[in-house]
Legacy VTK file of the C-alpha trace (Angstrom):
# vtk DataFile Version 3.0
C-alpha trace
ASCII
DATASET POLYDATA
POINTS 475 float
57.865 134.993 90.939
55.194 137.424 89.794
54.108 137.408 86.182
54.923 141.139 85.776
58.479 140.527 86.945
58.969 137.652 84.498
57.608 139.755 81.653
59.936 142.650 82.442
62.969 140.356 82.732
62.189 138.728 79.397
61.676 142.127 77.810
65.052 143.313 79.014
66.891 140.068 78.263
65.661 139.226 74.769
67.976 141.631 72.882
70.969 139.814 74.346
70.098 136.448 72.744
72.456 135.480 69.957
71.634 133.093 67.152
74.120 130.581 68.579
72.358 130.727 71.931
68.936 130.238 70.353
70.083 127.330 68.191
72.170 125.565 70.833
71.087 121.980 71.387
71.238 121.328 75.130
71.423 117.821 76.517
68.340 116.296 78.117
70.117 116.287 81.472
70.769 120.045 81.293
67.760 121.143 83.345
67.901 124.892 83.823
64.994 126.342 85.777
63.663 129.882 86.017
65.370 131.456 89.016
64.585 135.041 89.990
67.302 135.058 92.671
70.167 135.096 90.177
71.987 138.457 90.049
71.045 138.955 86.416
67.506 137.697 86.935
65.953 135.303 84.448
67.576 135.476 81.041
65.886 134.580 77.778
68.484 131.823 77.479
66.987 130.271 80.611
63.565 130.276 78.979
64.938 128.720 75.807
66.560 125.960 77.859
63.339 125.250 79.693
61.267 125.181 76.524
63.799 123.085 74.638
65.147 120.669 77.176
63.286 120.673 80.452
59.938 119.330 79.289
57.210 118.114 81.559
56.609 114.408 82.042
53.310 113.235 80.619
50.830 112.506 83.381
50.292 108.781 83.929
46.617 107.825 83.777
47.096 104.132 84.573
49.227 101.109 83.772
48.164 97.561 82.968
50.533 94.784 84.065
50.421 91.250 82.690
50.446 88.167 84.861
52.276 86.171 82.171
56.014 85.490 82.377
58.381 88.222 81.213
59.572 86.256 78.169
56.051 85.650 76.863
55.055 86.995 73.475
53.364 90.395 73.339
52.018 92.681 70.630
51.322 96.309 69.972
48.212 97.899 71.410
45.095 98.173 69.216
42.905 101.239 69.832
39.348 101.313 68.433
37.447 104.370 67.238
35.372 104.344 70.448
38.565 104.390 72.540
38.531 100.701 73.518
41.985 99.197 74.002
43.007 95.616 73.153
46.201 93.655 73.618
47.434 90.074 73.824
50.266 88.164 75.461
51.143 84.497 75.062
47.708 82.750 75.046
45.697 85.574 76.599
43.761 88.315 74.820
42.227 91.210 76.765
40.051 94.260 76.305
41.089 97.149 78.557
38.919 100.026 79.747
40.696 103.175 78.446
39.509 105.229 81.437
40.961 103.208 84.309
43.118 100.456 82.744
41.027 97.596 84.152
40.142 94.466 82.172
36.721 94.522 80.513
37.077 90.884 79.495
39.759 88.255 78.995
39.872 85.304 76.634
42.366 82.454 76.883
43.288 80.352 73.871
44.733 76.835 73.726
47.608 77.998 71.536
49.813 81.066 71.603
48.623 84.142 69.761
50.587 85.030 66.636
50.577 88.744 67.390
48.163 89.536 64.551
44.778 91.020 65.348
42.490 93.555 63.702
38.926 94.809 63.397
36.714 94.317 60.356
35.298 97.842 60.613
35.701 101.156 62.374
32.513 101.531 64.401
29.621 99.595 62.850
27.578 97.106 64.939
28.896 94.312 62.708
32.505 94.850 63.796
34.362 91.635 64.405
37.636 91.314 66.271
40.010 88.962 64.444
42.762 87.119 66.299
45.222 84.622 64.794
46.868 81.804 66.773
50.133 80.009 65.991
48.312 76.815 64.968
47.152 78.776 61.897
43.591 79.400 62.999
41.683 82.658 62.629
39.282 83.399 65.483
36.474 85.966 65.185
35.422 87.515 68.511
32.620 89.822 69.594
34.448 93.025 70.666
31.871 93.735 73.386
32.059 90.368 75.151
35.088 88.469 73.829
32.889 85.507 72.869
33.928 83.593 69.762
31.678 84.019 66.725
33.468 81.675 64.343
36.905 80.323 63.421
38.556 78.913 60.305
41.782 77.102 59.425
44.464 79.045 57.572
47.595 78.062 55.694
49.546 80.616 57.709
48.591 82.873 60.594
48.522 85.891 58.282
45.418 87.809 57.277
44.472 91.314 56.191
41.297 93.392 56.382
40.276 95.634 53.496
38.667 99.089 53.788
35.237 97.560 53.066
35.631 94.948 55.850
36.568 92.042 53.546
38.951 89.571 55.216
41.780 88.207 53.049
43.438 84.916 54.088
45.387 81.967 52.710
44.171 78.365 52.807
45.521 75.075 51.495
43.437 72.250 49.986
46.164 70.546 47.979
47.052 73.902 46.465
47.696 77.280 48.020
44.558 79.414 47.757
43.731 83.072 48.201
40.406 83.404 50.050
38.249 86.517 50.516
35.719 86.365 53.365
32.861 88.576 54.502
33.041 89.952 58.086
30.854 87.044 59.229
33.286 84.471 57.805
31.439 83.524 54.607
33.476 82.943 51.471
33.262 85.615 48.752
35.734 84.099 46.288
39.014 82.154 46.106
41.668 81.254 43.536
45.269 79.886 43.330
47.743 82.188 45.054
51.523 82.111 45.574
52.053 85.428 47.328
51.922 86.765 50.875
48.732 88.139 52.375
50.621 90.945 54.130
51.605 92.314 50.702
48.031 93.093 49.626
47.367 96.776 48.916
44.113 98.683 48.481
44.149 101.450 45.824
40.761 102.855 46.909
37.660 101.993 48.962
35.881 100.042 46.230
37.055 96.600 47.350
39.623 96.310 44.547
43.023 94.926 45.561
46.555 94.731 44.168
49.128 92.160 45.278
52.430 90.454 44.442
51.747 86.835 43.487
55.126 85.293 44.392
56.123 84.642 40.787
57.383 88.189 40.038
53.966 89.357 38.882
51.715 92.083 40.258
47.988 91.335 39.914
45.039 93.693 40.295
41.556 92.342 41.053
38.098 93.828 40.820
35.905 93.806 43.971
34.302 90.527 42.780
37.697 88.799 42.473
37.939 88.924 38.676
41.340 89.864 37.265
41.746 93.491 36.236
45.346 93.476 34.983
48.772 91.856 35.501
52.329 93.168 35.083
55.846 92.097 36.067
57.133 93.263 39.455
58.218 92.274 42.978
56.305 94.645 45.237
53.558 97.239 45.039
52.720 100.441 46.912
49.720 102.766 46.726
48.310 105.561 48.842
44.667 106.239 49.793
44.909 109.939 48.935
46.013 109.153 45.365
43.518 107.122 43.298
45.439 107.822 40.073
48.706 105.968 40.685
50.023 102.576 41.746
53.786 102.265 42.253
55.481 98.966 41.433
58.969 97.984 42.594
60.962 95.594 40.410
64.258 94.064 41.557
67.261 94.754 39.326
70.672 93.157 39.981
73.231 95.468 38.368
77.073 95.549 38.362
78.433 97.305 41.433
80.131 100.587 40.395
83.013 99.951 42.826
83.416 96.275 41.987
82.017 95.256 38.573
82.473 91.584 39.452
79.710 91.944 42.032
76.048 92.560 41.278
74.092 94.727 43.712
70.356 94.866 44.291
68.558 97.910 42.923
64.877 98.738 42.490
63.094 100.126 39.471
60.103 102.171 40.634
57.371 102.561 38.012
54.053 104.430 38.189
50.968 102.717 36.756
47.314 103.494 36.174
45.385 101.496 38.841
42.497 100.821 36.428
44.497 99.547 33.448
48.023 98.805 34.709
49.452 101.103 32.016
52.974 102.327 32.872
53.391 106.100 33.140
57.075 106.424 34.083
59.936 104.552 35.779
63.090 105.453 37.739
65.978 103.428 39.226
66.961 103.478 42.926
69.149 101.487 45.301
67.728 99.890 48.465
64.415 101.538 49.366
63.316 101.840 53.001
60.353 104.206 52.608
57.874 105.467 50.054
55.302 108.142 50.805
53.207 110.749 49.060
51.771 114.199 49.854
50.445 117.023 47.680
51.484 115.487 44.376
54.999 114.645 45.568
56.358 111.106 45.853
59.137 110.508 48.407
61.578 107.648 48.023
64.076 107.070 50.826
67.379 105.226 50.419
69.916 104.710 53.242
71.907 107.812 52.178
69.425 109.808 50.087
65.863 111.080 50.264
64.387 111.837 46.850
61.347 113.985 46.132
59.696 113.267 42.766
56.850 114.725 40.785
54.212 112.039 41.246
52.818 112.443 37.729
56.061 112.565 35.727
58.766 110.981 37.899
60.911 114.107 37.615
63.291 114.577 40.570
62.405 117.811 42.373
65.148 117.591 45.007
67.472 115.105 46.725
68.680 115.275 50.315
71.869 113.508 51.402
72.555 111.995 54.826
73.240 108.772 56.730
70.633 106.178 57.746
67.797 108.359 56.475
64.356 107.063 57.409
61.088 108.998 57.130
59.281 108.538 60.444
56.147 110.647 59.855
54.571 113.257 57.591
53.065 116.385 59.155
49.666 117.955 58.566
51.256 120.506 56.220
53.417 117.913 54.426
56.544 118.486 56.536
58.724 115.360 56.608
60.108 114.174 59.941
63.236 112.130 59.289
65.372 109.950 61.494
69.070 110.235 60.646
72.343 108.993 62.098
72.546 112.341 63.940
69.023 112.497 65.366
65.637 113.650 64.062
64.925 116.605 61.797
62.072 118.361 60.011
62.388 118.798 56.250
60.564 121.303 54.047
58.632 119.214 51.465
58.974 121.882 48.776
62.760 122.356 48.939
64.272 119.511 50.992
65.861 122.058 53.327
66.213 121.251 57.013
63.793 123.312 59.121
65.074 122.123 62.515
66.925 119.152 63.985
67.269 117.474 67.382
70.615 115.735 67.713
69.837 114.093 71.067
66.865 112.006 69.887
67.974 108.898 67.988
65.069 107.257 66.155
66.451 106.085 62.791
67.533 102.641 63.990
64.232 101.511 65.519
61.048 100.291 63.865
58.707 102.346 66.053
56.654 104.650 63.784
56.201 108.294 64.738
52.856 110.092 64.802
51.720 113.670 64.126
48.564 114.920 65.845
46.160 117.508 64.462
47.313 119.743 67.319
50.805 120.002 65.824
52.594 117.521 68.085
55.133 114.997 66.825
55.119 111.878 68.986
58.207 109.752 68.572
60.306 107.345 70.630
63.759 105.887 70.986
64.530 102.711 72.924
64.301 104.404 76.332
61.588 107.062 76.251
58.714 108.677 74.392
58.985 112.305 73.237
56.367 114.888 72.299
57.868 117.579 70.069
56.507 120.826 68.694
56.349 120.178 64.942
57.204 123.780 64.005
60.181 124.337 66.309
61.381 120.872 67.334
61.226 121.826 71.028
60.603 118.927 73.404
57.238 119.632 74.973
56.984 116.499 77.117
58.519 113.071 77.675
57.531 109.768 79.231
60.024 107.190 80.497
58.816 103.644 81.293
60.869 101.496 83.630
62.335 99.188 80.971
62.237 100.999 77.640
59.771 101.532 74.793
58.544 98.689 72.588
55.870 100.721 70.775
52.951 103.085 71.256
49.478 103.955 69.946
47.497 107.191 70.115
43.805 107.476 70.987
41.438 108.685 68.262
40.904 112.013 70.063
44.728 112.316 70.184
44.723 113.251 73.875
46.020 109.935 75.226
48.983 107.770 74.311
49.205 104.045 75.084
52.796 102.892 75.441
54.061 99.312 75.580
57.089 98.577 77.720
59.992 96.476 76.487
60.245 92.885 77.828
57.340 93.110 80.305
54.613 94.194 77.890
53.220 96.525 80.565
50.855 99.070 78.984
50.964 102.688 80.168
48.264 105.264 79.455
49.460 108.874 79.619
47.653 112.163 78.990
48.900 114.223 76.054
49.021 117.525 77.896
52.126 119.140 76.478
52.356 122.745 77.640
55.641 123.020 79.550
56.414 125.267 82.524
58.068 128.009 80.503
55.277 127.987 77.931
52.683 128.342 80.709
54.563 131.361 82.081
54.667 132.947 78.646
50.975 132.281 78.112
50.261 133.965 81.440
52.330 136.967 80.390
50.340 137.178 77.180
47.032 137.166 79.089
48.034 140.133 81.277
46.326 143.376 80.310
48.929 145.899 79.073
47.825 148.622 81.493
51.368 148.923 82.818
53.717 150.209 80.086
56.446 147.941 81.451
54.442 144.866 80.453
54.949 143.500 76.944
51.974 144.283 74.711
50.277 141.537 72.696
51.634 143.103 69.499
55.158 142.439 70.789
54.647 138.656 70.629
55.373 136.319 67.770
53.635 132.940 67.567
55.923 129.945 67.149
54.339 126.506 67.057
51.190 127.620 68.852
53.146 129.371 71.638
53.445 133.158 71.597
56.955 134.304 72.496
58.199 137.887 72.951
59.763 139.290 69.814
63.523 139.806 69.868
64.638 143.373 70.293
61.990 144.139 72.890
LINES 1 476
475 0 1 2 3 4 5 6 7 8 9 10 11 12 13 14 15 16 17 18 19 20 21 22 23 24 25 26 27 28 29 30 31 32 33 34 35 36 37 38 39 40 41 42 43 44 45 46 47 48 49 50 51 52 53 54 55 56 57 58 59 60 61 62 63 64 65 66 67 68 69 70 71 72 73 74 75 76 77 78 79 80 81 82 83 84 85 86 87 88 89 90 91 92 93 94 95 96 97 98 99 100 101 102 103 104 105 106 107 108 109 110 111 112 113 114 115 116 117 118 119 120 121 122 123 124 125 126 127 128 129 130 131 132 133 134 135 136 137 138 139 140 141 142 143 144 145 146 147 148 149 150 151 152 153 154 155 156 157 158 159 160 161 162 163 164 165 166 167 168 169 170 171 172 173 174 175 176 177 178 179 180 181 182 183 184 185 186 187 188 189 190 191 192 193 194 195 196 197 198 199 200 201 202 203 204 205 206 207 208 209 210 211 212 213 214 215 216 217 218 219 220 221 222 223 224 225 226 227 228 229 230 231 232 233 234 235 236 237 238 239 240 241 242 243 244 245 246 247 248 249 250 251 252 253 254 255 256 257 258 259 260 261 262 263 264 265 266 267 268 269 270 271 272 273 274 275 276 277 278 279 280 281 282 283 284 285 286 287 288 289 290 291 292 293 294 295 296 297 298 299 300 301 302 303 304 305 306 307 308 309 310 311 312 313 314 315 316 317 318 319 320 321 322 323 324 325 326 327 328 329 330 331 332 333 334 335 336 337 338 339 340 341 342 343 344 345 346 347 348 349 350 351 352 353 354 355 356 357 358 359 360 361 362 363 364 365 366 367 368 369 370 371 372 373 374 375 376 377 378 379 380 381 382 383 384 385 386 387 388 389 390 391 392 393 394 395 396 397 398 399 400 401 402 403 404 405 406 407 408 409 410 411 412 413 414 415 416 417 418 419 420 421 422 423 424 425 426 427 428 429 430 431 432 433 434 435 436 437 438 439 440 441 442 443 444 445 446 447 448 449 450 451 452 453 454 455 456 457 458 459 460 461 462 463 464 465 466 467 468 469 470 471 472 473 474
């Protein structure tokens, strides 16, 4: 089909589109293609179907298959700033070349890997790759060669790396101890500790930390390990973009409104000054499954409500009702992408209004996080496939379907590759994030045509939606 013909058909067909047609949510299996042989030619409805529900499949770059048995343990993929890819399975840890999927090196351990591994820095020459094994040992490896630098005994296989490269672990020498290590494994400080390493939070990049100590107290430490402040609480949350607030969650068992004889778990959320621990405000919620913050707004998600609060005062700005609400990602402009019982939807952060929804993509019941690229793509997944959506319109731009389902995924630092882990086998797929679908390519080609022929749509007759210029209705 010639570009001029497509442009003329679209120009003639667009006035006939109704709002119901434009908003209709077609099933993934409803693959309608552009067909110039139809008596009526190509309708704008055909184009909408193609853009919405006949996305391209992401191009497979390579796949890495494990030799271990199918029931062996596997973990998520770790992607470094330089693009290097790491993964582990059972007792084997590997570095994978991101260009061709071949092993750079492999290291075998005597015990199974716990599934916890991390880097002590982003790109410095002193980076150390940390790997924990199920015999509660922490191994430090050279990322370039896989050779072991040092190892220490832990109380549990847990550890955490701070923004300054400090390694936080637990050890036991008759008493449970909190231990802070330098990236080369030397002790910085230690003290008695009853909490969980995974619960440590970092309010800024200074080396200060805040944690729950296991005895219903929240403790803040200076970078040298000296105590800064202590308050009552059960959990703590803070966000790198907000150095002025720390949010503490305190469990409250209150009479159930429907059955006063029962006591249900609620959470009091309170905002504190991270330097002094001084309380600024507090508010009561039921079970909390997400807290996030953008542009001075604090979001608190319950199973049936999403609340937007003024971060500084605790005032409720809006509340959105629904079922199984779970915030999956926050967009570059603050847009919230929420998994619900009905599918996935975009929510305006200023009003709580729904901007678009996709009823065929069910993501609220899985633990796979979603991701928003700087290019305006929302990458999300259900149990069977990975989706790339246009963040402004919700249209499915591309999909990728592994043989046995999706366990998780990571995105490269340049955001042009996605590394997907397959359920049960642990096979790692690398796919290119090229997301312009067939219909969008046709429309881009129309746009590029010079308007010498008056029958061709002029550039002023296009409206840009999510980075794709579409002909305006009524033309």
